[in-house]
N, C-alpha and C positions, 0 to 999 in steps of 0.2 A: 506494499500499499504507500510505503514512505517513494517509492521510487513511482511508482503510477502517479502519486500527485507531483513529482517533480515533473514528470515527463508532462503531464496536462499544463502546467506553468509554464515551461517551455514552448507548446503548442502553441499554447494564448499569447505567449509572445511573439513568436516568429510571426504569427497572422497580425497581431496589432502593431508590431513594427513596419510591418507592410503598410499597412493602412497609414496610419500617424505620418509614415516619413513619405509617402508618396507625390505628395505634391511639392515636398523639397526637395525629393530626390530629382524628380523631371525638373523642375525650375534648374537646378544647379547642374545637374548630369544629364537631362536628358533621359533619363531611365529610371521608372518608376518604382522598381526593384533594385535600386543600389544599395541600400543600407541592409535589405533583407539578405540579398547575396554575400556581405561583408558578414552578417550576423550567422548565416549558414556556416563560412569558413572558419568561425571563430569557435562555433559550435564543436564543429570536428576536431580542432585543437583542445578544448574542453573535455570530450569525452575521450580522448587520449590521454591526457592529464589526469582524468577522474579515473579512467583504470588503474593506472601505474598507483595513483594514490589509495586506491581499493587494494591493489596486489601487494603492496609493501605492507610489513608486519608493521603497526602503528609503533609500537611499542620501542621500536628502533629512532623513533624522532625524538624519544626522550633525551637521546644523547647530544644530537644535533639541534636541540630547540635554542640553547644560546648563540650558536654560531649562526642561527636562522634570525635571530633577532637584532643580532650586531649586522648581518648583510642588510637586514631591512633597512638598519640606521644608515647605513652608508649609502643605499637609494635613494634614499629620502633625501638627505643632504643634496645629492647629486643633481637634482633636477634645479638645484640654484646656480649651476654651474654654468658659466655663458658656453652654448656649443654644443652643451650634453643635454640640460634640460629642455624641454619644449614648453613655449607658452602660447597660450589661446586663450582669449575672453577675458583677458586680465590676470589670468592663473598660470603657474608654471607646476604642473602635476604631472608631465610627461617626460619619459625616454625612449628613446629609439629613432626613427629616422621619418621622413615621410608617408612612407607607405604603412608602416609598421610603427605602433607605438603600445605603453602601456604604462599603466598608474603605478608606481611603489607603493603607495598608500592602500592599492587593494591588497596586494602580496602582505603588506605589514599587518593587517588584521589576521590572516591567518599564523604569521610567525609570532604574535602577541598570544595567539590562542595556545597555539603551541607549547610557549614559552612557560605561560601562567598556569597551565595544566604540570608540565613537569616541576615546576617549583613547588605549586600547591599539593601535588602529590609528595614529594617529598618532605614537605613541611609537615605533613599531620597534622596532629592536634596544635602545632606552634602556630597556624593561622591564625587561632584566636588571639595571638600576642600581637599588640598595635605596634610594637617595633620591631617582630620578626616578619611578622607577618603582612599587614593590609599597609605601611607606611613604605618599605623597600619595593615591593610590587607595583604599589602605583607610581612610585617616581620612574620606574622603568617605561611605565605604560605612558608616563607624561612626558619621556624624552623622544616617544616615536609621535606623540600627540602635538607636539609644538612646532614642530618643522610642517608637518600636514597642516596646521594652524595659519603657518606663515605662507603658505602657497597661494593664495589663502583657501581652504576646504574645511571651513569651521564642521561642514555635516559628516565628514569622515572621521574627524579630530573629535569631536563629540562621540561617535561610535566605539572607538577605540576606548574612551572612558567608560561608559555606559556596558560596553561587554567585559571590561576589567569588574569593575563593580559587580557586576551579575555573576561572576564566575569565583570572585573572593565570597558572595554572600552563598552560592552554591557550596564552596566548599567548606564551608562551615565560619565564616569569619563574625566577629560576632557586630549586633545592628548597630550598638551604640558606637564604635569603632570605626564604623562607615560612614555615620551621621558626622563623626568628628573631621574623617576626610574631605565630605562631600564640602561642609562648611569651611573649611581651610581653602579648598579650591575658587569657592566661591568668589573672593575677592577677585582673586587673578582673572576669571571669567569674565565678570563686570569691569574690569580694567580692560581685558582684551576687546571686549563689544565698545564701550566707552572711547577708547582711543581710535578706533577706525569709525568713519562716516558713513562706509557702506554699511556695516555691519551694523551701526543702527538704524539706519534705514530700513534694514530687513525687519529688525525686532517691531518698529513703530509701524511698519505694513502689516506686520502680522496682529499688531492690536487694533487696526482698525483700515483696512487695505481699501476702503472705499473714500477714505478722506483725501488721497491722492490715485485716484485710479487710472492715470494715464502714466503715471511714473514709477515709483516705489511700490505701488499696490497693484502694479500692472499684473504681474504673475499669477497671484492669488484670484484677483477679479477675474482674468480670463478664464482660469481653472473652473472658479465655482460657476461660472456662465456655462461654462462645457459640460459639469457635471448636469447641473439643472435643468438644461436642455434636452438629455438624456429621459428624463422620466422613469418610469417604472420598467419599461423594455426597451428603452431605447430608441436611437435613429433610424436605427440599421447598421449592419456592418458595411464598413467604406464608405457613409454616408455623413461623416463629422463634417462640419462647418469650421469648427474652432484649427483644425487642421491644417487650412488655408491662410497662413501666417497670421493670423488670431491670438496664438497661445504658443509663447516661447519654449524651446523644448520639448516638444510634444512627444518625439518617439524617444525622450533618454527620462529625465526627472519627471515630467509631468505625463509621462505615457497612460497613468492609472485614470486621468481627467478625460483623456480619448475614450478609454477603456468605456468610463461610466457614460460618456455620451452616446456611444455607439452601440451599448449592450444595456444600458440601465441601471438602475438600481440593483437589480437581480442580478445582473452580469458583475457589477463590482462586489456584492455580497458574495458571489460564487466564488470569485479569486481571494476575498479575505478568508474564506471558509477553506481553500484549498490552505492556505499558510497556516491556519490553525490547526488543521489536521496533521500537517509535517510538521509542527512542532510537536503535538500531541504524542505524532509513532516515533521522532529523533528521540524523546525524552526518554520512552519506554525503552528503547533499544540501549542509550545510555545508563538506564536504571540496571541492564541485565550486563554490564560490562564486566570482565573478570578481574579488575584491579581498578585502583583509585585514578590512575593515569588515564585510562580508558574513559572511566566515567565522566572525569573533567573534561578530558579531550573533547566527547562528544555533546557534551551541554554547550562547551563553548562556541565548537562550531551551529549548533541549534541557535544559541543566544546571537551568533552574528547574522544569521538570515532574518532571525525572527524579530530582533529590534529593528534594523535596517528596513524591512519591510513594513513595519507599523510606523515609524519614523516618516518615510518616503507618503505613506498613505494618508499620515498625518498632514503634511506638506501640502499636499493637493487637496485636502479637506479643509485647511486653513484652521488646522488643530494643532499646527507646529510651525515656530518661526522656518520660512524659506533656507532649506539646506541645499545643497549640490548633492542627493544620494539617489542612485537610480534603486528602482524596484527591481532585488533580485529575481534571476528567470525570464524578467520581462520586458525590462528596459532594453532599448539599446547599448551594447557597450561590451566589448570583448574580454578586458580583463576583470571585469564584472562577472561575467557569466562563468569566465574560466575559476575565479576562485570561488565561487559559488559551488559547483557542481563538484571542484577539489574537497570542499568541506561535508558536500553530502557524500562522497565519498569516503571519506574519512567516519563519519556517522556509520556507514553500513560495515565499514572495515571492524569498527569495534563491534559491532554486532555480529560479526562472522567468527570473533573468537571468544563469543558468551560461552559459557559453558553449557554441558547439554542438558544439564538438569534445571538451567533458567526457563521462567514461561516463555512462552512463545512471544513476539512483538508484532 
């Protein structure tokens, strides 16, 4: 059921990418399927990477996790090096060439999950100590989140922090310690937002997007108009009007708005239900893990995908400040698809090693 759920989300994603991107693809490349073709190539890459992630013994990741976190940090810093990192849309998030590039911040999420799972498994009950548990692990998380925030990519930076807090909580960290760490980070977050006019504008737009509907609130207003136009059953697959250059990022970060417009409230709720089923089945696999590292690795991968999905949906529905976070399996984006499928493969990998006596999931 877990794999069937992921397959359904990917299939929906391919259909919606073709529909949502067709106008932009034809206007720019004279090929309505341009972005669909690129996503299908990335899907093949993701399936190959996922297969290898499934076949390798997940317990080997425990030894290489520190090296992975170091490599992720180096890659995140490399995006700021001239002629190495690529800039687009006012951000420096990519490494690679003109025809193929990837976002190190996406791989940093997987590296962080593996690292935290390894350290938390070693700590055991030591996670309940503030000095030995939460503080050093959150400092490592912040070391990854800071360069991501400077790209700037506030959405992915927040996902790294949310995932770390979620894994610490699942590992048994004391709630009061996590609350103390959260309050300690709050002034830094407020300073980061307050020192950037761009970030302040996003927060104010979230509070009242209709106050400036043609500027700071444009994304949210157009997203809500698209969702509202869908009604219960939608305007019909391929019949979106918002995709004709009204809604920005209509096939990436805001693809859920096009989905809601074309498939209606029932279609949108169906996608949300698929993510809930995914999370439920993945947690059951994690609980049947043969060791603590497998449990935390599977839970971390589940948190990674689930939190990102509901942050994206929150942005599209104006329930969360606008952040550049794609919808896993559905949005256009090669790196995101590869990382999401590798995360799923690691969850299934853990399930493959569960004891024979464990209850079926």
